[in-house]
C-alpha positions in Angstrom: 67.0 25.9 -51.7 64.6 24.5 -54.3 61.8 22.3 -53.0 59.0 20.4 -54.7 55.9 18.8 -53.3 54.1 15.9 -55.0 50.8 14.3 -54.1 50.5 10.7 -54.9 47.4 8.6 -54.6 46.2 5.5 -56.4 48.5 6.0 -59.4 48.0 9.7 -59.6 51.0 12.0 -59.2 50.6 15.7 -59.3 53.0 18.4 -58.3 52.0 21.4 -56.2 53.1 23.9 -58.9 50.8 22.2 -61.4 47.8 22.8 -59.1 48.9 26.3 -58.5 49.2 26.9 -62.3 45.6 25.6 -62.9 44.2 27.9 -60.2 46.0 30.9 -61.6 44.7 30.0 -65.1 41.1 30.0 -63.8 41.7 33.2 -61.9 42.9 35.0 -65.1 40.2 33.4 -67.2 37.6 35.1 -64.9 39.1 38.5 -65.8 41.4 38.9 -62.8 45.1 39.7 -62.6 47.7 37.5 -60.9 49.0 40.5 -58.9 45.5 40.8 -57.2 46.0 37.4 -55.4 47.0 38.4 -51.9 46.3 35.0 -50.2 45.8 31.6 -51.7 44.7 28.5 -49.7 44.8 25.1 -51.4 43.2 22.0 -50.0 44.0 18.7 -51.7 41.5 15.8 -51.4 43.2 12.8 -53.1 40.3 10.5 -52.5 38.1 12.9 -54.6 41.0 13.5 -57.1 40.3 17.2 -56.5 41.9 20.3 -55.1 39.8 23.1 -53.6 41.0 26.7 -53.3 40.2 30.0 -51.6 41.6 33.2 -53.0 41.7 36.3 -50.8 39.0 34.8 -48.5 36.5 35.6 -51.2 36.7 33.5 -54.4 36.6 29.7 -54.0 36.6 26.8 -56.4 37.5 23.3 -57.2 39.8 21.7 -59.8 40.0 18.1 -61.0 43.3 16.4 -60.7 42.7 13.6 -63.2 
């Protein structure tokens, strides 16, 4: 089964996989390897046009969704 999840809010539409890709990009840019991600939590706040994340209960950050 293939599934997709979209977040829509005030004309914005973003797919879960796009948020995940941005987080991975930031992780690698900081000198880490994708294989080192053991756990990823994503929190989407449409009213802020932002997604927050926590990687391995250690590294956290925010990405803009606009």
